[in-house]
N, C-alpha and C positions, 0 to 999 in steps of 0.2 A: 696668426703665426702658426706654422705646421710642423715645428721641430718635434721630434719624438722625445719623450721624457721617461725618465725612470720614476718608480714610486717614490714618494718623499721619504728621506732618511735622515731624521735629526742626528746631528753629530755633536760631540763635545767640542767646545770653542777651542780653536787653534790659536795660539798666542803668537803675536807678531813682534818679535824682537823686544819684548817687554813693554810695548807701547799700548797694548790693548787693556787699558784700565778704564775706569769710569771718566768719560771725557768731559771736559768743563768748557762752557762757552762764556763769552763776554760781549758786551755791546760794542758796536763799531760806529764811528761817527760818520758825518757826511763825507762825500768824496773830496779828496784834495785836488787842488788845481794841478794842471799839467806842468811837469817839470820841463823847463826850457834849457837847462845847462847839460851838456853832453858829459860833463865831468862827474855826474852824480854817483855813478856806480864806483868810480875809481876813488872817490873821496869818502866812501862809506868807512866808518871807523868800526872797530871791534866791538860786538855786542854780547851780552850774556845770553844763555839759553832762554828761550821763551816758553812759558807754560801754554798748555792747550787752551786756556781760557782767553788768551791774547790774540788768537787766530780767528779770522773771520773769512767767510766764502760768499761770493756773489756771482751768480749764474749770468753770463753775458749772452745766453742764447746759443743755438747750435751746439758745439762741444765747449764753448768758451767759458773760462773762469777767471775771476779776479780774487786773489788770495792776499789778504793783508795781515801783517804782524808787527806790532810796535813801530809803526811808521814805515814799513817797508812793504812793497807791492810785487807780487809775482803774477803775470798774466799768462794764461794758456789759451792758444787759438783765438785771439781777441778779434772777432768780426762783428762790428756793430753798425757799420754803414748800412748794410743789408738792402742793397739795390735790387731791382727787379730784373729777372732774366727770362720770365715765362715759365720757370720750372713747375710753379704751382698752379699754373693757369692752363696747362696743356699746350703751350706753344714755346717750348724751351728754345732759346736762341744762343747757341755757342759763341756767336760773334758779339754778344753783349760787351760793351766797353767797360773796362774796369775803372772804378772810381773810388775815392775815399772822402768822407765828409768830415773835415778837421773839427768843426764845432761839435758834432755829435760824438766823435771819438773822444774829445777832451771831456765830455760830460760824464763818460764811464770809466776811463782807465786810471785816473788818480796819478800817482807818481811811480811808474813802473820802473823797477830796478832790473828785472829779468823777464824776458818774454820766451816762452816755450812754444814751439810750433810743431804740431804732429805731422802735417804734411802740407803740400803746396797748392792744393785746390783753393779757388777764390774764396770759399766760405770759411777758410781758415787763415789765409794769409793776406787778403786784399788790403787790410788796414795796417799791416805790419810794417810796410816801408815808411809810411808817414809816422808811425809811433817811434820806429827807430831813429829817424832823422830828427824828430821833434824832442825827443827825450835822452838820447844817448843810452838807452837800456841795452843790456847785453842780450843778445838774440841767440837761442839755442835751437838748432834744427839740422836737417840733413844737408848733404852736398848740394842737392838740387835747390833747396831753400837758400843756401849760401849764394849760388850763382844767380838766382832770380833776383835776390835782394841787392846784390852788387850792381846788376843791370838797372835797377831802380835808383842807383845812387847812394845806397847805404855804404858806410865805411866798412870795408872788409874786416878791419880789426875789431869791429863790434860783434862779429859773428862767430859763434863757437860751433864747429862742425862736429856732429856726433853720429854714431851708427847704432848704438845699443850696448848695454852693459857698462857704460861709464857711470861712475858715482861722483858727482860734482858738489864740492862744498863751497857755497857762496857765503862765507862768513857766518855760518851757523844755520843757513837754509840749505838742506841737502836735497839735491836733485838726482834721482836715479833714472837713468835713461833705459827704456825698455824696447827691444825690437818688437815691432808689431806689423800688421797687415791691414790693407784697406778692405772695406766691406764691398760686397758684390750684389749686383741686382739679380732678378730672376733669370737672366740669361747667363749668369756667372761671369758678367763683365762689369766694367765701371768706366765712368767718364774720364778722359784725358790721362791714360796711363803713361809711363815713361819716366826716365831719368835724365838729369843734365850732368855732363862732366866738364862743362865750361860755360861761361855767361853766354846768353843769347846775343846775337849781333846788336840788337835794339831792345829797349825796354818793352816788356810785354804790354799790350794794348787791350786785349779781349780775355775773357775768361778761359777760352780754349788755349791761350798762350801759356797757360800755368798747368804743367804736368804734375801729376800726383808726386812723383819723385821719391817713392818709398815712404813708409808710414812708421812713426814712433809713438809710444805712449810713454808717460813719465809718472814717477812716484815721487811726491814732494812731502818733505817733513820740515816744519818751520822752526824746530828747536827740540831740545831734550824734553821728553814728555808730552810733546805736541802730537796731534794725530797725523798718521800718514795717509795721504790722499793719492789714490791711483786714478790718473786722468787719461781718458781714451779720446781719440779724434775720429775713430771709425769703428765700425761693428764687426771687427774680426781681430783675431789675436794669435800670437805664438803661444801655444800651451807651455812649451819648454821654458819660454822667457819669462812668463809670469809665475811659474811655480816657485813657492817660497817667499813671494812678496808679502803676503798676509796683510794688506792694508787695513786700516781702521775705516776708511771711507773709500768707496769705489764708484767713481763717476763713469757709468758704463753707457756706451752708445747703443741705442735701440736699432735692431736690424730692420730693414725694408723688405727682406725676403728671407726664405729658409736655405738659401744657397750654402751658408756656413753650417755644416752638420752639427746639430746638438749645441748650438752656440752658448745658450744659457747654462744648461747643466754642466758642460765642460769648463766654462769660465768660472762659475761658482765654486766648483771643486778646486780648480787650479789656484784660486785667489784665497782658499781657506775660509769660505763663507764670511765675507766682511761683516763688520758690525753694522754699517749703514751702506745701503746701495741707492745710488742717485741716478735715474735714468736721464740721459742727455741725447741730443741730436734727434729729438722726435717733433721739433716744432717747425713751423713755417718760418724760415729764416730770411723771407722777404718782407715781413711785416715788422714795423718799428718796435723797439724794445719798450717804448712808452705805453704800448698797448699790452693787454694780457696775452700770454702765449696761445697761438692758434695752432692745432695739431697739424702735422704733415699727414695727409690722407693715406700715404703709402705705409705709415708706421701704425701698428696695432700696440699702442701703449698699454692698454688694458690687459692684453694677452701677455705681454712682456712682464707686466707687474705680477701677474698670476703665477707665471712660470718661475720668476725669481722667488716668490713666496713659497712655492712648492719645493724648489730645489735648495733654498736656503732659509729655512723657517725661522732661524734665530736672527736673521738680519732685519733691520728696520729699513723700510722703504721710504724715501722722501722724493716726491716729485716736484721739482723746483719751479720757483716763479721768478720772473725778471726783477721784480721790485723788492724782493726780500733779501736781507742780509742774514747770514746764518752764522752760528757760532761754530767752534771747533768740533762740536757734536752734531752738527747739521740741524740744530733746532733754531727757529727764527728768533732774531733779536728785534726789539721794539725799534721802530723808525718813525720820525715825526711825519704827519700828513697822511693823505689817503694812498691807497694802492700798495699796502704793506702785507697784503694776504699771501697765503701759500697753501699748497695742498700737501698735507703730510699724512702718510698712511701708517698706522701703528704696526 
């Protein structure tokens, strides 16, 4: 990474809406089976505020997350099929056919009530049509996401179109929508730009049929006193949009280039130096989640971690693992069986 940096400047902790207290964690059980009733979200009854300890987080690879609290599940960018496109083998093929593996998806998503989509590239949305139709979950995303999903046969009434600055209350789970930007490569470009203002004439068939369609970030809080989690789907951001969010947890996309000027220093300051920083979107997302994460060679994860440590010395850095379930403080919770390790940096 070649971003210029300022010298380290320790700062007093900025408090985030009274939520930056000592975060508590709690164990989370095995994944629940896939919900088959579309009426799930509509029949949810009123719930009391949930403490931080009842919230758990599980990384789904790429930028994806599964957040569970008291029997409720929120998904962010759930892409678990992870099919081959040649991207990591030097032979990227834009005409790669889209697919979703229902059995694999069911293994990871539990009973989703809400699905948040950052943007419409395949490594963020490819499994969402199946999830939406199989579970009846509420989908939140851009206008482009809306048009693509309806072309895939998703009920338009299931989809909430957002642009940024919306604050949505899902019966105690608060979702703040944040205007954001897509990351860029060394040429300051990116794959499949563009937006849709109407459904395509036919359902998308290949990964190149899915334009980015603008990018969003989200800040999710699962109840009063629970940690706030800032979720990014790409490694760029609107500085004005994130000012004042002050999340407890920041799931931050690792950049593949220095095209975004001073990405880490600006973001750490804008977010108020989060208590916990979790790097995401640094893995090879064409390898199965059943295997340990393999790094994307274009991402310098070590340099990113070092820069976060320099710019936000009070932040704890957690490099996530596919097999670990984390509590509301992003510390690992025990799970039965092998493969529960993680890499946590003090």
